[in-house]
C-alpha positions in Angstrom: 43.9 -7.4 79.4 41.4 -10.0 80.1 38.1 -8.5 81.5 34.6 -10.0 81.1 32.4 -7.5 82.7 33.0 -4.8 80.0 33.5 -6.1 76.4 34.7 -2.9 74.8 35.3 -4.7 71.5 31.7 -5.9 71.5 30.4 -2.4 72.2 32.5 -1.0 69.4 31.2 -3.7 67.0 27.5 -3.1 68.0 27.9 0.7 67.4 29.5 0.0 64.0 26.9 -2.5 63.1 24.1 -0.2 64.0 25.6 2.6 61.8 26.1 0.2 59.0 22.5 -1.0 59.3 21.2 2.5 59.3 23.2 3.1 56.0 21.7 -0.1 54.7 18.0 1.0 55.6 18.6 4.4 54.1 19.7 2.7 50.8 16.9 0.3 50.7 14.4 3.2 51.4 15.8 5.3 48.6 15.7 2.5 46.1 12.2 1.4 47.1 10.7 4.9 46.9 12.9 6.4 44.2 13.4 9.5 46.3 16.5 10.8 47.8 14.5 12.9 50.2 11.7 11.0 52.1 11.6 13.0 55.3 12.9 16.3 56.6 16.0 14.8 58.2 17.2 13.5 55.0 18.0 17.1 53.8 16.0 20.0 55.5 17.1 22.6 53.0 16.5 20.3 50.0 13.1 19.3 51.4 12.0 23.0 51.6 13.2 23.7 48.0 11.7 20.4 46.7 8.2 21.3 48.2 8.3 24.8 46.7 9.1 23.5 43.3 6.4 20.7 43.7 3.9 23.5 44.4 5.0 25.5 41.4 4.6 22.5 39.1 1.0 21.9 40.4 0.2 25.5 39.7 1.7 25.6 36.3 0.0 22.3 35.2 -3.4 23.9 36.5 -2.6 27.1 34.4 -2.1 24.8 31.4 -5.5 23.1 32.1 -7.0 26.7 32.4 -5.5 27.7 29.0 -7.0 24.5 27.3 -10.3 25.3 28.9 -10.2 28.8 27.6 -9.4 27.6 24.2 -12.4 25.4 24.3 -14.7 28.3 25.4 -13.4 30.4 22.6 -13.9 27.7 20.1 -17.6 27.5 20.9 -18.0 31.3 20.7 -16.1 31.3 17.4 -18.5 28.6 16.0 -21.6 30.8 16.9 -19.9 33.9 15.4 -19.0 32.1 12.1 -22.7 31.3 11.5 -23.6 35.0 12.3 -21.0 36.1 9.7 -22.6 33.8 7.1 -26.0 35.1 7.9 -24.8 38.7 7.6 -23.3 37.9 4.2 -26.6 36.5 3.1 -28.3 39.6 4.3 -26.0 41.8 2.4 -26.8 39.9 -0.7 -30.7 40.2 -0.1 -30.3 44.0 0.3 -28.4 44.3 -2.9 -30.9 42.2 -4.8 -33.9 44.1 -3.5 -32.1 47.5 -4.4 -32.6 46.6 -8.1 -36.2 47.7 -8.1 -36.7 47.5 -11.8 -38.4 44.2 -12.7 -38.8 43.3 -9.0 -42.5 43.0 -7.9 -43.7 44.0 -4.5 -44.4 40.3 -3.6 -40.7 39.5 -4.3 -39.7 42.4 -2.0 -41.9 41.0 0.7 -40.4 37.6 0.2 -37.0 39.0 0.6 -38.2 40.7 3.7 -39.4 37.4 5.1 -36.0 36.1 4.6 -34.5 39.2 6.4 -36.9 38.6 9.3 -35.8 35.0 9.6 -32.2 35.8 9.5 -32.6 38.5 12.2 -34.4 36.0 14.3 -31.8 33.3 13.8 -29.0 35.8 14.8 -30.8 36.6 18.0 -31.3 32.8 18.7 -27.7 32.1 18.1 -26.7 35.0 20.4 -29.0 33.7 23.2 -28.2 29.9 22.7 -24.5 29.7 22.3 -23.2 28.4 25.6 -20.5 26.5 27.5 -21.7 24.4 30.4 -24.8 26.6 30.4 -22.9 29.9 30.5 -24.1 32.1 27.6 -21.2 33.4 25.5 -22.7 35.8 22.9 -25.6 37.5 24.6 -23.4 40.1 26.6 -22.7 37.8 29.7 -18.9 38.4 29.0 -19.2 42.0 28.0 -17.9 44.6 30.3 -20.3 46.6 32.4 -20.0 50.5 32.2 -21.3 53.5 33.9 -21.2 57.3 33.9 -20.7 57.6 30.1 -19.7 61.2 29.3 -22.0 63.2 27.0 -19.3 63.6 24.3 -18.9 59.9 23.8 -21.0 58.6 20.9 -19.8 55.1 20.9 -17.3 52.9 22.7 -16.2 49.3 23.0 -14.2 47.6 25.8 -12.4 44.7 24.4 -10.4 43.8 27.5 -9.8 45.2 31.0 -7.9 44.2 34.1 -8.1 46.1 37.3 -8.3 45.7 41.1 -11.2 47.2 43.2 -14.6 48.0 42.1 -14.1 49.9 39.0 -11.7 51.5 36.5 -12.0 55.1 35.2 -11.3 55.6 31.6 -9.8 59.0 30.9 -9.6 60.4 27.5 -7.7 63.7 26.7 -8.0 65.2 23.3 -4.5 66.5 22.3 -5.2 67.2 18.6 -8.6 67.9 17.1 -10.2 65.6 14.6 -10.7 67.6 11.3 -12.7 67.2 8.1 -10.9 68.0 4.8 -12.2 71.2 3.5 -12.0 73.9 0.8 -13.6 77.2 0.4 -14.6 78.6 -3.1 -15.0 82.4 -3.2 -17.2 83.5 -6.2 -17.6 87.1 -5.0 -21.3 86.9 -4.8 -24.3 84.7 -4.5 -24.2 83.3 -8.0 -21.6 82.2 -10.5 -20.4 85.0 -12.7 -18.5 83.7 -15.8 -15.6 85.8 -16.9 -14.7 83.4 -19.7 -16.0 80.3 -21.3 -19.6 79.2 -21.9 -19.8 77.1 -18.7 -18.0 76.7 -15.4 -16.9 73.1 -15.3 -15.3 71.7 -12.0 -14.5 68.2 -10.8 -15.3 67.4 -7.2 -13.4 64.6 -5.7 -13.4 62.9 -2.3 -12.6 59.7 -0.6 -15.4 57.9 -2.1 -15.1 59.0 -5.7 -15.3 62.0 -8.1 -17.9 63.8 -10.2 -17.6 66.5 -12.9 -20.3 69.2 -12.7 -21.1 72.0 -15.2 -22.8 75.3 -14.3 -23.9 78.3 -16.5 -23.3 81.9 -15.6 -25.9 83.2 -13.1 -26.3 79.8 -11.4 -27.1 80.5 -7.7 -24.6 79.1 -5.2 -27.4 77.3 -3.5 -28.2 75.4 -6.6 -24.5 74.6 -6.9 -24.3 73.3 -3.3 -27.4 71.2 -4.0 -25.9 69.7 -7.1 -22.7 68.8 -5.1 -24.8 67.2 -2.3 -26.7 65.2 -4.7 -23.5 63.2 -5.3 -22.3 63.2 -1.6 -22.8 59.4 -1.4 -20.5 59.0 -4.5 -17.8 61.6 -3.7 -17.9 61.8 0.1 -18.1 65.7 -0.3 -20.8 68.0 1.2 -21.3 71.6 0.3 -22.9 74.6 2.1 -23.3 78.2 1.0 -21.3 80.6 3.3 -21.4 84.3 2.4 -20.1 84.8 -1.2 -18.7 81.3 -1.5 -19.1 77.5 -1.0 -17.8 75.4 2.0 -17.0 72.0 0.7 -16.0 69.5 3.4 -15.5 65.8 3.6 -18.4 63.8 5.0 -16.2 62.2 7.5 -13.2 63.0 9.8 -9.7 61.8 9.5 -6.5 61.7 7.5 -8.0 59.3 5.0 -10.5 61.9 4.0 -9.8 64.6 1.3 -11.6 67.2 -0.8 -10.3 68.2 -4.2 -11.6 70.7 -6.5 -10.3 71.0 -10.1 -11.5 73.7 -12.6 -11.8 71.9 -16.0 -13.3 74.8 -18.0 -14.3 78.4 -17.9 -13.5 81.1 -15.3 -15.4 83.0 -12.9 -15.2 86.1 -10.7 -14.1 85.8 -7.1 -11.0 85.1 -5.2 -10.8 81.4 -6.1 -10.3 78.3 -4.0 -8.5 78.1 -0.7 -7.8 75.5 2.0 -9.3 75.9 5.5 -6.9 77.4 8.0 -6.4 75.5 11.3 -9.5 77.2 12.9 -11.5 76.9 9.7 -11.0 80.6 9.1 -10.6 81.5 5.4 -10.4 85.3 5.8 -6.7 85.3 5.6 -6.3 82.1 3.5 -4.2 81.9 0.4 -6.3 81.5 -2.7 -5.7 79.9 -5.9 -7.6 81.5 -8.6 -10.1 79.6 -10.7 -7.9 80.1 -13.8 -4.9 78.4 -12.1 -6.9 75.7 -10.5 -6.7 73.4 -13.5 -4.4 71.1 -11.6 -6.7 71.0 -8.7 -6.6 72.2 -5.1 -6.7 69.5 -2.4 -7.1 69.5 1.4 -6.7 66.5 3.7 -8.6 65.8 7.1 -6.9 65.0 10.3 -7.3 62.1 12.8 -8.1 62.7 16.4 -5.0 63.0 18.8 -5.7 61.5 22.2 -4.4 59.8 25.3 -6.4 57.2 27.1 -5.4 56.7 30.6 -2.0 58.3 29.9 -1.2 56.0 27.0 -1.1 57.6 23.4 -3.9 56.3 21.4 -4.0 55.2 17.8 -6.7 57.1 15.9 -8.8 57.0 12.9 -11.2 59.9 12.3 -12.9 60.6 15.6 -12.2 57.1 17.0 -9.3 56.6 19.4 -8.0 53.3 20.7 -5.3 51.8 23.1 -4.4 48.1 23.3 -2.3 47.3 26.4 -2.1 44.3 28.7 -4.5 46.0 31.2 -6.8 48.0 28.9 -8.0 47.5 25.4 -10.6 50.1 24.6 -12.0 51.9 21.5 -13.9 55.3 21.9 -15.6 57.4 19.3 -16.3 61.0 20.1 -19.1 63.3 18.7 -18.1 66.1 16.4 -18.0 68.9 19.0 -16.1 66.8 21.5 -13.6 65.5 18.9 -12.7 69.1 17.9 -12.2 70.5 21.3 -8.9 70.1 23.1 -8.8 68.9 26.6 -10.3 66.2 28.8 -13.7 64.8 27.6 -15.1 65.0 31.1 -13.4 65.8 34.5 -14.9 62.5 35.7 -13.6 60.5 32.9 -15.1 59.2 29.6 -16.8 56.4 31.4 -16.2 53.8 34.1 -15.7 50.0 33.8 -17.5 48.4 36.8 -17.0 44.7 36.0 -17.8 42.0 33.4 -15.6 40.3 31.0 -14.3 36.9 30.8 -11.3 36.2 33.1 -8.8 33.4 32.5 -6.1 32.6 35.0 -3.1 31.7 32.5 -0.2 31.8 35.1 0.8 29.7 38.1 0.8 32.7 40.5 -2.7 34.1 41.1 -2.5 37.8 40.7 -3.5 40.6 38.0 -0.3 40.1 36.0 -1.2 36.4 35.5 -4.8 37.0 34.6 -6.1 37.6 31.0 -9.4 39.4 30.5 -11.4 39.2 27.3 -14.6 41.1 26.4 -17.1 39.2 24.2 -19.9 41.6 23.2 -23.5 41.0 22.6 -24.2 40.0 18.9 -28.0 40.4 19.1 -29.5 42.4 16.3 -30.2 45.3 18.7 -26.6 45.6 19.4 -24.9 45.2 16.0 -24.5 48.6 14.4 -23.7 52.1 15.8 -25.8 54.9 17.3 -25.0 57.1 14.2 -25.9 54.5 11.5 -28.5 52.6 13.3 -28.9 48.9 14.4 -29.5 45.7 12.7 -32.8 45.3 14.3 -34.1 48.2 12.2 -34.2 46.1 9.1 -37.1 44.0 10.4 -40.6 44.4 8.9 -42.3 47.6 9.8 -39.0 49.3 10.8 -37.5 52.2 9.0 -34.9 50.3 7.0 -37.0 47.3 5.8 -36.7 46.1 2.3 -40.2 46.9 1.1 -40.3 50.7 1.6 -37.4 51.5 3.9 -34.0 53.2 3.4 -31.9 50.5 1.6 -28.7 52.7 1.5 -28.8 53.1 5.3 -29.7 49.4 5.6 -26.6 48.4 3.7 -24.4 50.6 5.8 -25.7 49.0 9.0 -25.1 45.5 7.6 -21.6 46.5 6.5 -21.0 47.8 10.0 -22.3 44.7 11.6 -20.1 42.5 9.3 -17.1 44.6 10.5 -18.0 44.3 14.1 -18.4 40.6 13.9 -15.3 40.1 11.9 -13.4 42.2 14.3 -14.6 40.2 17.3 -13.8 37.0 15.5 -10.3 38.4 14.8 -9.8 39.2 18.4 -10.9 35.8 19.5 -8.6 34.2 16.9 -5.7 36.3 18.1 -6.4 35.3 21.7 -6.3 31.7 20.7 -3.3 31.8 18.5 -1.1 34.3 20.4 -2.2 34.4 24.1 -3.3 30.9 24.6 -1.0 29.2 22.2 2.1 31.2 23.6 0.9 30.6 27.1 0.6 26.8 26.8 4.0 26.5 25.1 5.8 28.8 27.7 4.0 27.0 30.6 4.9 23.6 29.1 8.6 24.5 29.1 8.4 26.0 32.6 6.6 22.9 33.9 9.4 20.7 32.3 12.2 22.9 33.7 10.7 23.1 37.2 10.2 19.2 37.4 13.7 18.8 36.2 15.0 21.1 39.0 12.8 19.3 41.5 14.1 15.9 40.3 17.6 17.0 40.9 17.0 17.8 44.5 14.6 15.0 45.4 14.8 12.0 43.1 17.3 9.3 44.0 20.3 8.4 41.8 19.8 4.6 41.4 23.5 4.2 40.2 24.8 5.8 43.3 22.2 4.3 45.7 22.9 0.8 44.3 26.5 1.3 45.0 25.7 2.6 48.5 23.4 -0.5 49.0 26.2 -2.9 48.0 28.6 -1.2 50.3 26.2 -1.1 53.2 25.5 -4.9 52.7 29.1 -5.7 52.8 29.7 -3.6 55.9 26.7 -5.1 57.8 28.0 -8.6 57.0 31.5 -7.7 58.0 30.4 -5.9 61.2 28.1 -8.9 62.2 31.0 -11.3 61.9 33.3 -8.9 63.9 30.7 -8.6 66.5 30.4 -12.3 66.7 34.1 -12.6 67.2 34.1 -9.7 69.8 31.4 -11.6 71.7 33.3 -14.9 71.8 36.7 -13.2 72.8 36.0 -13.2 76.7 35.5 -17.1 76.6 39.4 -17.2 76.3 39.6 -16.1 80.0 38.4 -19.8 80.9 41.8 -21.0 79.9 43.3 -19.0 82.8 41.1 -21.0 85.4 42.8 -24.2 84.2 
C-alpha cells in the first residue's frame, strides 16, 4: 500500500528510537553516578531497602564515634586515678616510716605529717580538676545518686545502672546469714583449774595469724580473754567471758574467717571446746575435751547469702554484689541485718535516682544499646568506709594524724583507699578493653556488612552497565537509520504521478 497521510513505519521507528534513547539515558546516568537506583521508579522496593540500610550505616558509624569518645573520656579519668594511686602508695610508706617511733624525733613526725597534708590536698585537687571538655570526671559528677538508704545498709557502691523512669529500687533479701567463726571453751568455772601439768598452754589461730599463750592454774577467765584480745590484730580472734567459759570469735564475717584452738600442754577441768551451733547455742554442742584437743578444734565462718533484685549475689563476709548488664552494685550490711533472714527493708535497700555516665554504643537508641558507668568521687573525704574511717582523717589535727593519732587505723584506711582506687581503675580498664574494644570491633564488622548489603542493592555494576551502554548506542544508531528510511519511504509515491 502506498499512503502518505499516515506513515506507520515511521511511527514504529519513532517509538523504538524513543525506547532505545531511554535505555541509553539510563545507562549513561548509572555510569555517571555509579548508582543503580537513582530515583524511586528505578526500583521502588530496592530504594526502600537501600535507604533503611543507609540509615543503619549512619547510626552504626555514629555509635563507633561514641565508643571512641568514651575511650577518650575514660583515658583521662584513668590518668587522674593513676596519679592518685601513686600518692596513696607514698602515703602508705610515710605511715610505715612514722610507725617506727624509736629514733624518730617529733620534728620528723611533723615533717612527715606535712607531706601527708600535701598529699591529701593534691588528691583533692586531682579529684576536682580532672575533666573532659569542662566536665569533671573524678569529683562525683558521674557517680550515681541514691535516696532512701535503709538503716541496715552500712556501705554500698553503685558501679553501673540502667533503668527507665525516674528511679530504680534496689531490693536485697538475705537468704543465708553471715556468720563469724566461733568456738566456746567451757572451763566449768570463772577461772582455769588445772587437772594436770604446770600450765595450760593453748594456741589461738585465726585468719591473720596465730599465737601461743600459757596460763597458770587459778587464772581468771577475764584475764585469759584480755590476753587473747591483746593479740586480736595479729590473730583476728576476739574473746569474751560467757558464764563458765570463753567465747572466741573471728573479728570479721565470712567463709575466709576461722578460729582454731589447740591445747599444746596441760589439762583443765570443764567440758572442753565446742563449735557454735547454727544459732550460736552451745548448750547442746558436742565438746572436745581439752586432753583430746591437741590436734586443734576449728570452726569456719559463713558468707552472706542474698539476692539483689531477684539475682543471686556473690558474697564475701557481710558484702553482697551482683554484676549484670542493667545493675552492678555492691552492698555491705551491718552485723544485725546481715544475720537476720528476709528483706533488708520493705521499701528496698535504697533507690537509684539518677547519675552515672551513659554512653550510646549501639546504632539503635534504646536501653539495650546504652552502657552506664559509675565513676565515684575520689576526694579524701570519700575514700574509705564508714566503719574504718575516711582518708581525710589523716590530716593534721584529726584523729589519725601521724604525730599523735592512731597509726594502725590510719594504715587500714589507706589500704582500703588503695583497694577502692585500684578497683575503680580495674573497672575502667575492663570497660575500655572489653566493652569499648568489643563494641568497636563488632560495630566495625556490622558497618562493613551493612555497607556491602546496601552496595549490592544500590550500586551500579559497571561491567553490566557498560554492556548496556554499548547495546543502547548501537540500537539508537540503528533505529535512527531505520527512522530515516521510514521517513523517506513515502517519496516513492511520486513515481506513481509520472
